[in-house]
ZAMARGU-4260 file (C-alpha; in steps of 0.2 Angstrom, whole numbers, plus 5000, padded with zeros to 4 digits):
<rodrens>
0) 5453/5595/5299 | 5465/5605/5309 | 5483/5604/5302 | 5497/5598/5314 | 5510/5611/5320
5) 5523/5612/5333 | 5519/5630/5337 | 5502/5634/5346 | 5494/5650/5339 | 5481/5659/5348
10) 5467/5664/5333 | 5455/5677/5336 | 5441/5670/5324 | 5432/5687/5326 | 5442/5697/5315
15) 5452/5685/5302 | 5463/5693/5292 | 5459/5693/5271 | 5471/5684/5259 | 5474/5700/5249
20) 5479/5710/5264 | 5491/5696/5269 | 5497/5695/5250 | 5502/5715/5251 | 5510/5714/5267
25) 5520/5701/5262 | 5525/5710/5245 | 5531/5725/5254 | 5548/5729/5261 | 5543/5731/5278
30) 5549/5718/5289 | 5537/5720/5304 | 5523/5718/5291 | 5528/5705/5283 | 5531/5696/5300
35) 5513/5700/5303 | 5507/5694/5287 | 5516/5677/5290 | 5508/5675/5306 | 5491/5679/5299
40) 5495/5666/5286 | 5500/5653/5298 | 5484/5655/5309 | 5472/5654/5295 | 5481/5638/5288
45) 5480/5630/5305 | 5462/5633/5305 | 5458/5624/5290 | 5458/5638/5276 | 5471/5632/5260
50) 5477/5649/5254 | 5485/5643/5238 | 5488/5659/5231 | 5500/5665/5243 | 5514/5651/5240
55) 5522/5659/5225 | 5520/5676/5232 | 5531/5669/5248 | 5543/5661/5237 | 5546/5677/5228
60) 5546/5688/5243 | 5549/5681/5258 | 5562/5668/5254 | 5576/5679/5251 | 5572/5688/5268
65) 5588/5687/5280 | 5577/5692/5295 | 5578/5678/5309 | 5561/5680/5313 | 5554/5681/5295
70) 5564/5664/5292 | 5555/5655/5307 | 5540/5660/5303 | 5543/5652/5285 | 5548/5636/5291
75) 5532/5635/5301 | 5523/5640/5286 | 5532/5625/5276 | 5529/5614/5292 | 5510/5616/5289
80) 5506/5617/5271 | 5501/5601/5260 | 5518/5595/5251 | 5511/5580/5242 | 5497/5578/5230
85) 5481/5565/5233 | 5494/5551/5227 | 5509/5554/5241 | 5519/5561/5227 | 5529/5576/5231
90) 5522/5592/5224 | 5533/5601/5208 | 5535/5618/5217 | 5543/5610/5230 | 5560/5611/5221
95) 5560/5627/5224 | 5560/5625/5243 | 5573/5610/5243 | 5583/5622/5236 | 5580/5635/5250
100) 5583/5622/5262 | 5600/5616/5254 | 5606/5635/5255 | 5601/5637/5272 | 5610/5622/5278
105) 5626/5630/5270 | 5622/5647/5277 | 5636/5658/5285 | 5625/5660/5301 | 5623/5648/5314
110) 5605/5651/5320 | 5598/5649/5301 | 5607/5632/5300 | 5601/5627/5317 | 5583/5632/5314
115) 5581/5624/5297 | 5588/5606/5304 | 5575/5608/5318 | 5564/5610/5304 | 5569/5593/5295
120) 5566/5586/5312 | 5547/5586/5307 | 5550/5583/5289 | 5542/5566/5282 | 5545/5570/5264
125) 5556/5557/5259 | 5560/5565/5242 | 5563/5584/5249 | 5575/5575/5263 | 5587/5565/5252
130) 5596/5578/5242 | 5599/5587/5259 | 5608/5571/5267 | 5626/5578/5261 | 5622/5594/5270
135) 5615/5588/5284 | 5631/5578/5289 | 5642/5591/5283 | 5635/5601/5297 | 5641/5587/5312
140) 5659/5596/5309 | 5652/5613/5311 | 5661/5624/5324 | 5646/5629/5333 | 5639/5616/5347
145) 5620/5623/5342 | 5623/5618/5324 | 5631/5600/5328 | 5616/5598/5341 | 5602/5600/5330
150) 5612/5591/5315 | 5611/5576/5326 | 5593/5578/5331 | 5589/5578/5313 | 5598/5564/5308
155) 5589/5554/5321 | 5572/5560/5316 | 5576/5554/5297 | 5584/5539/5304 | 5567/5534/5309
160) 5558/5537/5294 | 5551/5522/5286 | 5564/5522/5272 | 5575/5532/5284 | 5589/5518/5285
165) 5592/5517/5267 | 5593/5536/5267 | 5607/5535/5281 | 5616/5518/5281 | 5629/5522/5290
170) 5621/5534/5303 | 5625/5524/5319 | 5643/5522/5316 | 5645/5539/5311 | 5637/5545/5326
175) 5647/5533/5337 | 5663/5541/5331 | 5658/5557/5334 | 5652/5553/5351 | 5670/5550/5355
180) 5677/5567/5351 | 5663/5578/5354 | 5665/5589/5371 | 5648/5598/5372 | 5639/5590/5383
185) 5621/5594/5378 | 5627/5589/5358 | 5634/5572/5367 | 5618/5569/5376 | 5608/5570/5359
190) 5621/5559/5350 | 5619/5546/5364 | 5601/5547/5363 | 5601/5545/5344 | 5611/5528/5348
195) 5600/5523/5363 | 5584/5525/5349 | 5592/5518/5334 | 5605/5507/5338 | 5605/5502/5357
200) 5618/5489/5356 | 5633/5503/5351 | 5625/5515/5366 | 5627/5502/5379 | 5646/5497/5371
205) 5648/5515/5372 | 5643/5515/5390 | 5651/5502/5396 | 5668/5506/5389 | 5665/5524/5398
210) 5659/5518/5416 | 5672/5527/5425 | 5667/5544/5417 | 5649/5543/5418 | 5650/5552/5434
215) 5659/5567/5426 | 5645/5567/5411 | 5634/5580/5412 | 5615/5580/5419 | 5606/5578/5403
220) 5619/5564/5399 | 5617/5555/5416 | 5598/5555/5413 | 5598/5547/5395 | 5610/5534/5403
225) 5598/5529/5418 | 5583/5528/5405 | 5596/5517/5394 | 5599/5504/5409 | 5581/5504/5415
230) 5576/5500/5398 | 5590/5485/5395 | 5587/5478/5412 | 5569/5476/5409 | 5570/5467/5393
235) 5587/5457/5401 | 5585/5456/5419 | 5602/5444/5419 | 5613/5459/5415 | 5608/5470/5430
240) 5623/5467/5439 | 5632/5477/5427 | 5624/5493/5428 | 5619/5493/5447 | 5638/5500/5450
245) 5634/5516/5439 | 5618/5518/5448 | 5625/5518/5464 | 5641/5529/5458 | 5628/5541/5451
250) 5618/5544/5470 | 5633/5555/5474 | 5629/5567/5458 | 5628/5586/5460 | 5610/5587/5452
255) 5594/5584/5462 | 5587/5577/5447 | 5601/5563/5442 | 5599/5558/5461 | 5580/5558/5462
260) 5581/5547/5446 | 5594/5535/5452 | 5585/5531/5467 | 5568/5527/5457 | 5580/5515/5444
265) 5587/5508/5459 | 5569/5503/5467 | 5562/5497/5450 | 5578/5486/5446 | 5583/5478/5463
270) 5575/5474/5480 | 5591/5470/5489 | 5592/5478/5507 | 5606/5489/5501 | 5599/5496/5487
275) 5582/5500/5495 | 5590/5507/5510 | 5602/5519/5499 | 5586/5525/5488 | 5577/5528/5503
280) 5590/5537/5510 | 5592/5548/5494 | 5573/5552/5496 | 5577/5558/5514 | 5591/5569/5509
285) 5580/5577/5494 | 5566/5580/5507 | 5580/5589/5517 | 5588/5599/5504 | 5574/5605/5493
290) 5563/5620/5495 | 5550/5617/5482 | 5534/5610/5491 | 5528/5599/5476 | 5546/5591/5475
295) 5544/5587/5494 | 5526/5580/5491 | 5533/5568/5477 | 5548/5562/5488 | 5535/5558/5504
300) 5524/5548/5489 | 5540/5538/5487 | 5545/5536/5504 | 5526/5530/5507 | 5527/5518/5493
305) 5542/5511/5500 | 5534/5510/5515 | 5523/5499/5509 | 5534/5486/5501 | 5548/5488/5512
310) 5542/5491/5529 | 5556/5485/5541 | 5569/5493/5530 | 5561/5510/5533 | 5557/5507/5551
315) 5577/5514/5553 | 5573/5530/5544 | 5559/5536/5553 | 5569/5550/5561 | 5575/5556/5545
320) 5557/5558/5539 | 5550/5566/5553 | 5563/5580/5549 | 5551/5585/5536 | 5541/5593/5549
325) 5550/5608/5548 | 5543/5611/5531 | 5526/5626/5535 | 5518/5618/5522 | 5501/5609/5530
330) 5500/5595/5517 | 5517/5589/5519 | 5515/5590/5536 | 5501/5579/5537 | 5510/5566/5524
335) 5524/5565/5535 | 5516/5561/5550 | 5504/5548/5541 | 5520/5540/5535 | 5528/5539/5552
340) 5514/5535/5560 | 5515/5517/5551 | 5534/5515/5554 | 5531/5516/5573 | 5539/5502/5582
345) 5542/5499/5602 | 5559/5504/5600 | 5557/5520/5591 | 5541/5526/5600 | 5550/5535/5615
350) 5560/5545/5601 | 5546/5549/5591 | 5533/5555/5604 | 5548/5567/5611 | 5550/5574/5594
355) 5531/5577/5591 | 5530/5584/5609 | 5544/5597/5606 | 5533/5601/5589 | 5517/5605/5600
360) 5528/5615/5611 | 5534/5626/5596 | 5515/5631/5591 | 5512/5638/5606 | 5523/5653/5601
365) 5509/5659/5588 | 5520/5665/5574 | 5511/5655/5561 | 5493/5657/5556 | 5489/5640/5553
370) 5497/5633/5570 | 5480/5628/5575 | 5478/5615/5561 | 5495/5609/5564 | 5493/5608/5582
375) 5477/5597/5579 | 5487/5586/5568 | 5501/5583/5581 | 5489/5581/5596 | 5480/5566/5584
380) 5497/5560/5580 | 5501/5556/5597 | 5485/5550/5602 | 5488/5537/5590 | 5505/5533/5596
385) 5497/5533/5615 | 5485/5521/5611 | 5497/5509/5601 | 5509/5511/5615 | 5501/5515/5632
390) 5517/5517/5642 | 5521/5533/5633 | 5505/5540/5637 | 5511/5546/5654 | 5524/5557/5646
395) 5513/5568/5635 | 5495/5568/5644 | 5499/5581/5656 | 5507/5591/5643 | 5492/5591/5630
400) 5479/5595/5644 | 5487/5612/5644 | 5478/5614/5627 | 5460/5610/5633 | 5457/5629/5631
405) 5465/5632/5615 | 5455/5643/5604 | 5456/5630/5591 | 5439/5621/5597 | 5444/5604/5586
410) 5462/5604/5593 | 5453/5605/5608 | 5441/5592/5606 | 5454/5580/5600 | 5463/5584/5617
415) 5449/5580/5627 | 5444/5564/5618 | 5461/5559/5621 | 5461/5561/5637 | 5447/5552/5640
420) 5453/5536/5629 | 5469/5537/5640 | 5461/5537/5659 | 5452/5521/5655 | 5466/5511/5646
425) 5479/5518/5660 | 5471/5516/5677 | 5486/5522/5685 | 5486/5539/5677 | 5466/5541/5682
430) 5470/5551/5700 | 5483/5563/5692 | 5473/5566/5675 | 5456/5568/5687 | 5468/5581/5697
435) 5475/5591/5683 | 5458/5591/5674 | 5448/5599/5688 | 5463/5611/5690 | 5461/5616/5671
440) 5444/5614/5670 | 5441/5635/5671 | 5451/5636/5656 | 5440/5627/5645 | 5429/5639/5633
445) 5421/5627/5620 | 5403/5620/5626 | 5407/5603/5617 | 5425/5603/5626 | 5416/5606/5642
450) 5403/5592/5641 | 5417/5578/5637 | 5428/5586/5650 | 5411/5585/5663 | 5409/5567/5657
455) 5425/5562/5660 | 5424/5570/5679 | 5407/5562/5682 | 5414/5546/5678 | 5432/5543/5685
460) 5430/5554/5702 | 5429/5539/5712 | 5438/5545/5731 | 5430/5557/5742 | 5443/5570/5740
465) 5440/5569/5722 | 5420/5570/5724 | 5420/5584/5733 | 5434/5595/5723 | 5425/5590/5708
470) 5407/5597/5715 | 5415/5613/5721 | 5424/5616/5702 | 5407/5614/5694 | 5399/5626/5708
475) 5412/5638/5706 | 5412/5638/5687 | 5394/5641/5688 | 5393/5655/5700 | 5381/5662/5710
480) 5364/5658/5710 | 5351/5662/5701 | 5356/5666/5685 | 5343/5679/5682 | 5333/5693/5693
485) 5317/5701/5693 | 5308/5713/5703 | 5294/5710/5715 | 5281/5717/5703 | 5286/5707/5689
490) 5287/5692/5700 | 5270/5695/5706 | 5263/5697/5688 | 5272/5682/5682 | 5265/5671/5696
495) 5248/5677/5693 | 5248/5672/5674 | 5256/5656/5677 | 5248/5640/5682 | 5247/5635/5701
500) 5258/5622/5698 | 5271/5629/5690 | 5270/5646/5698 | 5274/5636/5716 | 5285/5625/5708
505) 5301/5638/5712 | 5304/5654/5721 | 5318/5667/5714 | 5325/5681/5726 | 5321/5697/5717
510) 5338/5704/5713 | 5346/5715/5701 | 5364/5718/5694 | 5375/5734/5698 | 5391/5738/5692
515) 5402/5742/5705 | 5418/5756/5705 | 5431/5744/5702 | 5421/5737/5686 | 5413/5721/5692
520) 5396/5715/5694 | 5386/5713/5711 | 5367/5711/5715 | 5356/5722/5725 | 5339/5720/5732
525) 5325/5727/5722 | 5317/5735/5737 | 5331/5749/5735 | 5323/5753/5716 | 5306/5754/5712
530) 5310/5760/5694 | 5316/5739/5689 | 5303/5729/5681 | 5310/5719/5666 | 5320/5703/5672
535) 5338/5704/5668 | 5353/5691/5668 | 5365/5690/5683 | 5382/5689/5673 | 5392/5688/5690
540) 5409/5694/5691 | 5423/5696/5676 | 5431/5680/5685 | 5415/5670/5683 | 5420/5652/5677
545) 5416/5647/5659 | 5398/5635/5662 | 5390/5650/5666 | 5394/5660/5652 | 5389/5646/5641
550) 5373/5643/5650 | 5368/5661/5647 | 5369/5660/5628 | 5356/5646/5629 | 5368/5629/5628
555) 5354/5620/5638 | 5363/5602/5630 | 5378/5608/5641 | 5365/5611/5656 | 5359/5593/5654
560) 5376/5587/5655 | 5381/5598/5670 | 5365/5589/5679 | 5370/5571/5674 | 5387/5575/5681
565) 5380/5584/5696 | 5369/5568/5698 | 5382/5556/5696 | 5394/5564/5708 | 5380/5564/5721
570) 5377/5546/5719 | 5394/5542/5722 | 5396/5553/5735 | 5383/5542/5744 | 5395/5528/5742
575) 5411/5537/5749 | 5405/5549/5761 | 5399/5540/5778 | 5392/5557/5782 | 5373/5559/5778
580) 5372/5577/5782 | 5385/5581/5769 | 5378/5571/5757 | 5361/5578/5757 | 5370/5595/5757
585) 5378/5592/5741 | 5360/5585/5734 | 5352/5600/5739 | 5365/5611/5731 | 5364/5600/5715
590) 5346/5599/5714 | 5346/5620/5717 | 5357/5622/5701 | 5347/5610/5691 | 5331/5620/5695
595) 5339/5635/5692 | 5344/5630/5675 | 5327/5624/5672 | 5319/5642/5679 | 5332/5651/5666
600) 5327/5639/5652 | 5307/5645/5655 | 5311/5662/5658 | 5310/5677/5645 | 5328/5681/5647
605) 5335/5671/5634 | 5328/5672/5615 | 5325/5655/5614 | 5318/5644/5628 | 5325/5627/5635
610) 5323/5613/5622 | 5313/5597/5625 | 5326/5585/5627 | 5337/5594/5639 | 5322/5599/5648
615) 5317/5580/5652 | 5336/5577/5655 | 5337/5589/5670 | 5321/5584/5675 | 5326/5566/5676
620) 5340/5570/5686 | 5331/5579/5698 | 5319/5563/5701 | 5335/5554/5701 | 5342/5562/5717
625) 5325/5564/5726 | 5322/5545/5724 | 5336/5535/5719 | 5334/5514/5716 | 5347/5503/5715
630) 5343/5499/5698 | 5345/5516/5692 | 5361/5518/5703 | 5368/5503/5694 | 5364/5511/5678
635) 5371/5528/5681 | 5387/5523/5689 | 5391/5506/5680 | 5381/5501/5663 | 5387/5519/5658
640) 5405/5514/5659 | 5403/5498/5651 | 5395/5505/5636 | 5412/5516/5633 | 5422/5502/5638
645) 5414/5492/5622 | 5416/5506/5611 | 5433/5507/5613 | 5434/5488/5610 | 5425/5490/5594
650) 5435/5504/5588 | 5451/5494/5592 | 5444/5478/5583 | 5440/5491/5568 | 5457/5498/5567
655) 5464/5480/5568 | 5453/5473/5554 | 5457/5489/5541 | 5476/5484/5545 | 5474/5465/5542
660) 5465/5472/5526 | 5481/5484/5521 | 5492/5469/5524 | 5496/5460/5507 | 5491/5441/5506
665) 5502/5432/5493 | 5502/5413/5489 | 5514/5403/5479 | 5511/5390/5468 | 5514/5371/5471
670) 5526/5369/5457 | 5535/5386/5457 | 5554/5385/5456 | 5564/5390/5472 | 5584/5392/5472
675) 5594/5389/5486 | 5604/5402/5489 | 5618/5393/5498 | 5620/5381/5484 | 5621/5394/5470
680) 5637/5399/5462 | 5643/5416/5468 | 5657/5418/5457 | 5658/5436/5451 | 5645/5442/5460
685) 5643/5458/5469 | 5636/5458/5487 | 5621/5468/5482 | 5617/5455/5466 | 5618/5441/5480
690) 5606/5450/5490 | 5595/5453/5476 | 5595/5436/5471 | 5590/5431/5489 | 5577/5444/5489
695) 5568/5437/5472 | 5569/5419/5478 | 5560/5425/5494 | 5547/5434/5481 | 5545/5420/5473
700) 5544/5407/5487 | 5529/5419/5494 | 5520/5420/5478 | 5522/5439/5477 | 5527/5437/5457
705) 5511/5429/5456 | 5499/5440/5447 | 5480/5439/5457 | 5473/5448/5440 | 5457/5438/5437
710) 5456/5434/5417 | 5437/5435/5418 | 5439/5454/5424 | 5450/5456/5409 | 5435/5450/5398
715) 5424/5461/5407 | 5434/5478/5400 | 5432/5473/5383 | 5419/5483/5375 | 5412/5479/5358
720) 5411/5497/5346 | 5403/5490/5332 | 5391/5477/5325 | 5397/5460/5318 | 5388/5465/5302
725) 5398/5480/5300 | 5411/5482/5287 | 5424/5486/5300 | 5425/5477/5317 | 5430/5487/5332
730) 5432/5482/5349 | 5443/5490/5362 | 5451/5486/5380 | 5450/5500/5392 | 5463/5501/5404
735) 5461/5514/5418 | 5477/5520/5428 | 5473/5534/5440 | 5475/5550/5428 | 5475/5541/5412
740) 5464/5530/5401 | 5474/5520/5388 | 5460/5513/5375 | 5468/5496/5364 | 5458/5496/5350
745) 5458/5481/5338 | 5452/5485/5320 | 5448/5471/5308 | 5443/5475/5291 | 5431/5461/5285
750) 5430/5466/5264 | 5439/5460/5253 | 5445/5477/5248 | 5460/5488/5253 | 5454/5503/5266
755) 5463/5518/5262 | 5464/5534/5275 | 5456/5524/5289 | 5455/5536/5304 | 5448/5532/5321
760) 5440/5548/5327 | 5437/5549/5345 | 5428/5563/5355 | 5423/5564/5374 | 5409/5570/5387
765) 5415/5577/5404 | 5432/5579/5411 | 5441/5568/5397 | 5453/5575/5386 | 5462/5566/5371
770) 5479/5567/5371 | 5485/5563/5353 | 5477/5567/5334 | 5471/5553/5324 | 5481/5546/5312
775) 5477/5538/5295 | 5482/5520/5291 | 5479/5509/5277 | 5472/5492/5278 | 5473/5477/5268
780) 5457/5465/5265 | 5455/5456/5280 | 5468/5461/5291 | 5468/5470/5306 | 5476/5483/5314
785) 5480/5489/5334 | 5477/5508/5337 | 5481/5515/5356 | 5472/5530/5361 | 5478/5539/5377
790) 5464/5549/5385 | 5468/5561/5401 | 5456/5562/5415 | 5457/5578/5427 | 5442/5575/5439
795) 5432/5561/5445 | 5416/5560/5437 | 5408/5546/5424 | 5414/5552/5406 | 5407/5546/5388
800) 5420/5542/5374 | 5411/5541/5356 | 5416/5543/5340 | 5415/5534/5324 | 5428/5527/5310
805) 5431/5534/5293 | 5439/5526/5278 | 5439/5527/5259 | 5439/5513/5246 | 5446/5513/5229
810) 5428/5510/5221 | 5419/5524/5231 | 5425/5542/5230 | 5416/5547/5245 | 5421/5542/5265
815) 5414/5530/5274 | 5407/5532/5291 | 5405/5518/5305 | 5397/5524/5321 | 5405/5516/5337
820) 5397/5512/5353 | 5397/5523/5367 | 5411/5519/5382 | 5407/5525/5397 | 5421/5527/5411
825) 5415/5520/5427 | 5417/5531/5443 | 5421/5517/5453 | 5438/5516/5443 | 5444/5533/5452
830) 5437/5530/5470 | 5443/5520/5484 | 5438/5515/5503 | 5445/5529/5515 | 5444/5531/5534
835) 5442/5546/5543 | 5436/5552/5561 | 5417/5557/5564 | 5423/5574/5569 | 5431/5577/5551
840) 5415/5568/5542 | 5405/5580/5551 | 5414/5594/5546 | 5415/5589/5528 | 5396/5586/5528
845) 5392/5605/5535 | 5406/5613/5522 | 5402/5603/5507 | 5390/5613/5496 | 5385/5600/5482
850) 5371/5587/5488 | 5363/5573/5479 | 5347/5565/5486 | 5342/5549/5480 | 5326/5540/5486
855) 5327/5522/5491 | 5318/5511/5478 | 5325/5493/5480 | 5318/5476/5481 | 5330/5471/5495
860) 5319/5469/5512 | 5331/5468/5525 | 5341/5486/5530 | 5359/5479/5534 | 5360/5468/5518
865) 5353/5482/5507 | 5368/5493/5516 | 5380/5481/5512 | 5374/5480/5494 | 5377/5500/5492
870) 5394/5499/5500 | 5399/5484/5487 | 5391/5495/5474 | 5398/5509/5478 | 5416/5504/5484
875) 5416/5515/5499 | 5420/5511/5519 | 5406/5511/5530 | 5412/5524/5545 | 5397/5517/5558
880) 5403/5503/5568 | 5397/5486/5567 | 5391/5487/5583 | 5380/5502/5581 | 5372/5491/5566
885) 5366/5475/5576 | 5348/5472/5581 | 5333/5473/5572 | 5323/5489/5575 | 5316/5492/5558
890) 5328/5508/5555 | 5345/5510/5550 | 5358/5525/5547 | 5376/5524/5542 | 5389/5536/5535
895) 5400/5530/5520 | 5417/5536/5515 | 5428/5536/5500 | 5441/5547/5493 | 5446/5549/5474
900) 5464/5548/5467 | 5463/5564/5463 | 5461/5568/5483 | 5441/5573/5481 | 5431/5566/5496
905) 5415/5556/5494 | 5402/5557/5509 | 5386/5545/5508 | 5373/5545/5522 | 5360/5530/5520
910) 5345/5531/5531 | 5332/5519/5528 | 5317/5512/5537 | 5306/5498/5537 | 5288/5501/5532
915) 5272/5491/5537 | 5272/5482/5521 | 5290/5474/5524 | 5298/5487/5508 | 5313/5498/5514
920) 5309/5518/5513 | 5321/5532/5515 | 5335/5542/5506 | 5353/5540/5503 | 5362/5558/5503
925) 5378/5562/5495 | 5390/5577/5497 | 5404/5582/5489 | 5416/5598/5486 | 5411/5595/5467
930) 5397/5593/5457 | 5404/5578/5448 | 5408/5566/5459 | 5390/5569/5468 | 5380/5566/5450
935) 5390/5551/5447 | 5388/5542/5464 | 5370/5547/5462 | 5368/5539/5445 | 5378/5522/5451
940) 5366/5522/5466 | 5351/5523/5456 | 5357/5511/5444 | 5363/5498/5456 | 5351/5498/5472
945) 5338/5488/5465 | 5348/5474/5471 | 5355/5470/5454 | 5374/5465/5449
</rodrens>
């Protein structure tokens, strides 16, 4: 078994040193050789070697050395070696060590004294320590603070030993007197900490006697004072008023660490508005003054917690929180915006939006490489503000429309989606938005943005001037027709090969591109050149619009959107244009554009032909313009808008439900005590204490003190580790708290014998790590022992904890081993439902490399019921709106999303179909950035999808 040591030493197992080589190095007079020899001896001892033959050599040749490094290594060696025999008695040769330690404690060099005192802090053998007590106490009066500081630590450690109070009977009194005269801050901190741990009443008396001087104490001392206050107030809440003043005074301390701890202590001890405001202001000041990004993120987490529990008080500090946007770090900016968006009210929304507008304008400078991502976050934040408070939309929509041509496609998409929603929810802005969109349409370079912008133009261009301007803008962005040209010979050859109906469907003029002197393109007749034979794309001039260049890349989905937009505009032109000639002219031009796109898609100019869906869609638009009925007109001009309005209402309903789910629902018991604030005695109470009393009464009245923890749920977390017939019975209560797992193991000795050296040995599988080494215990007959084991978690995946209990009895010399049942840590303890946009979901889906595909195998016959079961089993949120899941079509597809406590994203796509035999068939696909979460979620779904509990 590995031995404990306060030093972590790297050991290369490939070339271990031999005991004889170490002995030779130690016996020589070469100090560097002695140092290497001691290091090798320590490394071997740490890895299980005993090396008993080296002890006398070290006593003879290493103990007398005056070298400080050798002396320090000697103390490490003494810390590791066994100092007792099998019965717990100190070995006789330790007398030599005891004499050496006494000499070190009275050594003229303060370093030797100090390291020896630090060594005594880690010594547990009372028989060795007892003769050294006078020398340890004498070091309290040494002139050097380094020695006094370590003497205090040694006294504190000895006093905590099982028989320590007998060795140092007057230690607390001695330390209290020492504290009143000591001037060194670090030494005072150690002395106060000793009283805090060993004699709390004396520490409190000293603190209360020096209340006025606390602000002058050093940082280390003040941190211990705050820890003492927290401990005292948790055990005795009635004394809280004595210490609040101390905390308030320390809020002005020069140390940022002390100020941060003060704010945290205030929040934990008091819910009074004055205290919460003081803590929040402190966090905001630290947020601006600290340059470390990790510190800023922690402070934002604290502010987020305050926002959840004291929302009304945090609203007044929204502009202070917004100042954190000055940091260039995107994580800090994102977290700041998340906090601010939940604090917006009608009173502050104008000021917040004005600040966000200024930040958007700053991103145009292009100085930072991540300006595009930051701009996208700001646009999303402004979008959220405008939806909640429509009156501010008019102040931002025109500014944001300047970014429709942004190189960051995601940012431009956010803008156009924002515009699409605002133009529907704010009818007053319709005319100005359509006009501005038509003016800036030529700047758009992304096909997806163009598609959305075209839909807006087609739906919301209502007046005659708007419709005519929209058709003109689209024609200008498409450029001159046709999109390509062929020679006469090529055309004749093509027409002879094509079927008659296809050859006669369209005629393309035979023209080819030519480069003019100014560098622009023009077209000329093929009759003037006979050498031309192959078809060629007509690019148009350099100023040609964006739609043409996108179409010539083969994006025929955009072509279908153009066709639909032109069809809508022509239908609406019939309603607003009295002249039939103009209507027919516009329809003819639209038909020519649609036919030209079909011809381009079927030509050999582009590497890929037009897809069937886009072809059918464009053909439908052609038929619509050739023969329009009232039913078709209603679908194109009315029903489409109604569907969009329904989609927006579903989105708002979903957001409302989410906000209600976040709200804390509290209940009070019928027989709960309610104190009447106005009838209370206020004698001797400060304003803060009075406010605290009111807040406590309000919490009690609303049931906030009532714990909702289900006792049955607690029982489910108790895991039986051994059988009832085993000599040792063990069970564990598992508590999972974010990054920590605490096992509270109860061990019962069911035999009539005393169990010696009983040890709970645990091991882990997965990203779990044991924090503490196992200790040995002695268990009396039929008695029990509570053992706590802490385990650190580093990632979201299913882990396994296994191990055994090892013990000895007086009758049997061999050790007995009881193997324990495995403890499986559920991934559901680490993930929680979360929300993200459809765009973000698709982006992550394409980026994440780990996928786990699980086949559907369930007895559940209904698709919606199966989806609900998967959501409940995986603790995820369904991103697909409920309106999209309505109806009974025999097929269902939905996206689920969750986030782990480590910030990992879990994406799930459920696709199921009902077969002819009424059984469900399909797949559940899980994607994540890490392998562990994908595999663990897959295992969980496989286990749960049958429809069991």
